[in-house]
C-alpha positions as CSV (number, residue, x, y, z in Angstrom):
1,M,-5.9,-83.4,13.0
2,S,-7.2,-84.1,16.5
3,A,-7.8,-81.1,18.7
4,P,-4.7,-80.0,20.6
5,S,-4.5,-80.9,24.3
6,D,-3.9,-78.4,27.0
7,E,-1.1,-80.7,28.3
8,P,2.3,-79.5,27.0
9,I,4.4,-82.3,25.5
10,L,7.4,-79.9,25.6
11,R,8.1,-77.2,28.2
12,L,11.0,-74.7,28.4
13,E,11.2,-72.8,31.6
14,N,13.4,-69.6,31.7
15,V,16.0,-71.2,29.4
16,S,19.1,-69.2,28.5
17,K,22.1,-69.9,26.4
18,S,25.2,-67.6,26.4
19,F,28.4,-67.8,24.4
20,F,31.3,-66.0,26.0
21,G,28.9,-63.6,27.6
22,F,26.6,-63.1,24.6
23,Y,23.1,-64.4,25.1
24,A,21.7,-66.1,22.0
25,V,18.6,-67.0,24.1
26,R,17.6,-65.3,27.3
27,D,15.0,-66.4,29.9
28,F,12.9,-68.1,27.2
29,S,9.8,-70.1,28.2
30,L,7.6,-72.1,26.0
31,D,4.8,-74.7,26.2
32,V,4.1,-76.8,23.1
33,R,0.7,-78.6,23.4
34,R,0.2,-82.2,22.4
35,G,-1.4,-82.5,19.0
36,S,-0.6,-79.0,17.9
37,I,1.5,-77.4,15.1
38,H,3.5,-74.8,16.9
39,A,5.7,-72.4,14.9
40,L,8.8,-70.4,16.0
41,I,9.3,-67.3,13.8
42,G,11.5,-64.2,14.0
43,P,14.1,-62.3,12.1
44,N,17.4,-63.8,11.2
45,G,19.5,-64.2,14.4
46,A,16.5,-64.2,16.7
47,G,17.6,-67.5,18.3
48,K,15.2,-70.0,16.7
49,T,17.8,-72.6,15.6
50,T,19.6,-72.2,19.0
51,I,16.3,-73.2,20.7
52,F,16.0,-76.2,18.5
53,N,19.6,-77.2,19.4
54,L,18.8,-76.7,23.1
55,V,15.7,-78.8,22.9
56,T,17.4,-81.7,21.0
57,K,20.4,-81.4,23.4
58,T,23.0,-80.7,20.8
59,L,23.6,-77.6,23.0
60,P,23.4,-77.5,26.8
61,P,21.5,-74.6,28.3
62,T,23.4,-72.1,30.4
63,S,20.4,-72.0,32.7
64,G,16.8,-73.0,32.9
65,R,14.9,-76.3,32.6
66,I,13.6,-78.3,29.6
67,S,11.0,-81.1,30.0
68,F,9.6,-83.5,27.4
69,K,6.5,-85.6,28.2
70,G,6.9,-84.5,31.8
71,I,10.5,-85.8,32.0
72,D,13.3,-83.4,32.8
73,I,15.7,-83.6,29.8
74,T,17.8,-80.6,30.7
75,K,20.9,-82.8,31.2
76,R,19.9,-85.7,28.9
77,S,22.0,-86.7,25.9
78,P,20.7,-86.3,22.3
79,S,20.3,-90.0,21.9
80,E,18.3,-90.3,25.1
81,V,16.0,-87.5,24.0
82,A,15.6,-89.2,20.6
83,R,14.6,-92.5,22.2
84,L,11.9,-90.7,24.2
85,G,10.2,-89.8,20.9
86,M,11.6,-86.5,19.7
87,V,13.0,-86.4,16.1
88,R,14.4,-83.4,14.2
89,S,15.0,-82.5,10.6
90,F,17.5,-79.9,9.6
91,Q,17.7,-76.9,7.2
92,I,20.0,-78.9,4.9
93,S,18.6,-82.2,3.7
94,A,20.2,-85.0,5.8
95,V,19.7,-88.1,3.7
96,F,22.3,-90.6,2.3
97,A,22.8,-89.3,-1.3
98,S,24.1,-92.6,-2.7
99,L,21.2,-94.7,-1.4
100,T,17.8,-94.9,-3.0
101,A,14.8,-93.5,-1.3
102,L,13.7,-97.0,-0.2
103,E,17.2,-97.7,1.2
104,N,17.2,-94.4,3.2
105,V,14.0,-95.3,4.9
106,R,15.1,-98.8,5.6
107,V,18.2,-97.5,7.4
108,A,15.9,-95.5,9.7
109,L,13.6,-98.5,10.2
110,Q,16.6,-100.7,11.3
111,R,16.4,-99.0,14.7
112,F,13.5,-101.2,15.6
113,R,15.2,-104.5,14.7
114,S,16.0,-106.7,17.6
115,D,19.4,-107.5,16.2
116,G,20.4,-103.8,15.8
117,F,21.8,-102.7,12.5
118,A,23.3,-106.1,11.7
119,F,25.8,-104.8,9.1
120,W,27.5,-108.2,9.1
121,K,24.4,-110.0,7.8
122,S,23.2,-110.5,4.3
123,A,21.4,-107.4,2.8
124,D,18.5,-109.8,2.1
125,V,17.4,-109.4,5.8
126,L,16.6,-105.8,5.1
127,H,14.0,-106.7,2.6
128,D,11.7,-107.6,5.5
129,L,11.5,-103.8,6.0
130,D,10.5,-103.0,2.4
131,E,6.7,-103.1,3.0
132,R,6.9,-100.6,5.9
133,A,9.4,-98.4,4.0
134,L,7.2,-98.3,0.9
135,A,4.2,-97.4,3.1
136,L,6.1,-94.4,4.5
137,L,7.2,-93.3,1.0
138,H,3.5,-93.5,0.0
139,D,2.6,-91.4,3.0
140,V,4.9,-88.6,1.9
141,G,3.9,-88.9,-1.8
142,I,7.1,-90.3,-3.2
143,E,6.5,-94.0,-3.5
144,S,7.1,-93.8,-7.3
145,Y,10.7,-92.6,-6.5
146,A,11.4,-95.6,-4.2
147,H,14.3,-96.9,-6.4
148,V,15.8,-93.5,-7.3
149,R,19.0,-92.4,-5.6
150,A,18.5,-89.5,-3.2
151,S,21.1,-87.5,-5.1
152,E,18.8,-87.7,-8.2
153,L,15.6,-86.6,-6.5
154,P,14.1,-83.2,-7.1
155,Y,14.8,-80.9,-4.1
156,G,11.2,-81.0,-2.8
157,R,11.0,-84.8,-3.1
158,R,14.3,-85.0,-1.2
159,R,12.9,-83.0,1.7
160,A,9.8,-85.3,1.6
161,L,12.2,-88.3,1.8
162,E,13.8,-86.7,4.9
163,I,10.4,-86.4,6.5
164,A,9.8,-90.1,5.7
165,T,13.0,-91.1,7.4
166,T,12.0,-89.1,10.5
167,L,8.5,-90.7,10.5
168,A,10.2,-94.1,10.4
169,L,11.5,-93.3,13.9
170,E,7.9,-93.0,15.1
171,P,8.3,-89.6,16.8
172,E,5.8,-88.1,19.2
173,L,7.3,-84.7,18.6
174,L,8.5,-83.9,15.1
175,M,10.8,-80.8,14.9
176,L,11.1,-79.3,11.4
177,D,13.8,-76.7,10.8
178,E,12.8,-74.5,7.8
179,P,11.1,-77.4,5.9
180,T,10.3,-75.2,2.8
181,A,13.6,-73.4,2.6
182,G,14.8,-73.0,-1.0
183,M,11.7,-74.4,-2.6
184,G,9.6,-73.3,-5.5
185,H,5.9,-72.6,-5.1
186,E,4.8,-76.1,-6.2
187,D,7.1,-77.8,-3.8
188,V,6.1,-75.4,-0.9
189,D,2.5,-76.3,-1.4
190,R,3.3,-80.1,-1.5
191,I,5.4,-79.9,1.7
192,A,2.8,-77.8,3.5
193,A,0.1,-80.4,2.7
194,L,2.5,-83.2,3.9
195,I,3.1,-81.4,7.2
196,K,-0.6,-81.0,7.7
197,N,-1.1,-84.7,7.0
198,V,1.7,-86.0,9.3
199,A,0.5,-83.7,12.1
200,R,-2.7,-85.6,12.4
201,E,-1.0,-88.2,14.7
202,R,1.8,-86.2,16.3
203,T,2.9,-82.8,17.5
204,V,5.0,-80.6,15.2
205,L,7.3,-77.8,16.3
206,M,8.7,-75.9,13.3
207,V,10.9,-73.0,12.4
208,E,9.7,-71.5,9.2
209,H,10.3,-68.2,7.4
210,N,7.4,-68.5,4.9
211,L,4.7,-66.7,6.8
212,S,1.9,-67.9,4.5
213,I,2.8,-71.4,5.5
214,V,2.9,-70.4,9.1
215,A,-0.5,-68.8,8.9
216,D,-2.1,-71.8,7.1
217,L,-0.6,-74.5,9.3
218,S,0.0,-73.3,12.8
219,D,-2.3,-73.6,15.8
220,R,0.1,-71.3,17.8
221,I,3.0,-69.1,17.0
222,T,5.8,-67.8,19.1
223,V,7.7,-64.8,17.8
224,L,11.4,-64.3,18.9
225,A,13.6,-61.3,18.7
226,R,17.2,-61.1,20.0
227,G,16.8,-64.4,21.8
228,E,13.7,-63.4,23.8
229,R,10.0,-64.1,23.3
230,L,8.4,-61.1,21.7
231,A,4.8,-62.3,21.3
232,E,2.7,-65.5,21.2
233,G,-0.7,-66.5,20.0
234,S,-2.6,-67.2,16.8
235,Y,-1.4,-65.8,13.5
236,D,-4.1,-63.1,13.5
237,V,-2.9,-62.0,17.0
238,V,0.8,-61.9,16.4
239,S,0.7,-60.5,12.9
240,K,-1.1,-57.4,14.2
241,D,1.2,-56.9,17.2
242,P,3.2,-53.6,16.8
243,A,6.3,-55.1,18.4
244,V,6.2,-58.0,15.9
245,I,5.7,-55.6,13.0
246,E,8.6,-53.5,14.1
247,A,10.9,-56.5,14.5
248,Y,10.2,-57.6,11.0
249,V,10.0,-54.3,9.0
250,G,11.2,-51.6,11.4
251,S,9.2,-48.8,12.9
252,E,7.6,-46.2,10.6
253,H,10.1,-43.5,11.5
254,E,13.2,-45.6,10.7
């Protein structure tokens, strides 16, 4: 992976989100540097997924400013933000279960056709996308599953397929929400290697509970608690922070 740049591709400035007076996120600021893998960690309910929702515009912030590539996206729509080059995966695999792996990636690739999705045309026109779709499946290690329905894929391979569909959209910032959730050890190792590989050419912001994955992959880590930033730095720094230890396991006298 190329060395991270000091220029932030994503910036949050004093962002807050309240729901009927309850603050899920309060005065939160964050810089994500280009070319880095940046992890958001924290106990359940810390506000990590809310921050993802604010960044991708599925939720509007109550206050604060969000910018992407130097562009103020605070009031932009989700589709506008996606077109700027930000793509997100979800905790629950979001692929078309009845389609094959190849067909799922082709659906994503249709975004770049000059004639749009062209549902009224023969399906044969989509075969023009097969070569690129197969290349993406190869990149995530599931080319041999190209003609297997997504519903029949092992769980780890299904998550790899989801990453392939996001890569088809050519993101500059790839946001991964718990990419290894629910996986066995073998699949965790496979997805971790995949994340490291795809991060060579893009920025990754991820929420992840598996701290060994966070330690191995992340250039920088931001720790949240109760919707606020608790600590930030390398894994060695944040893992030794007393406030972080208390947030995860409680203080010694509790």
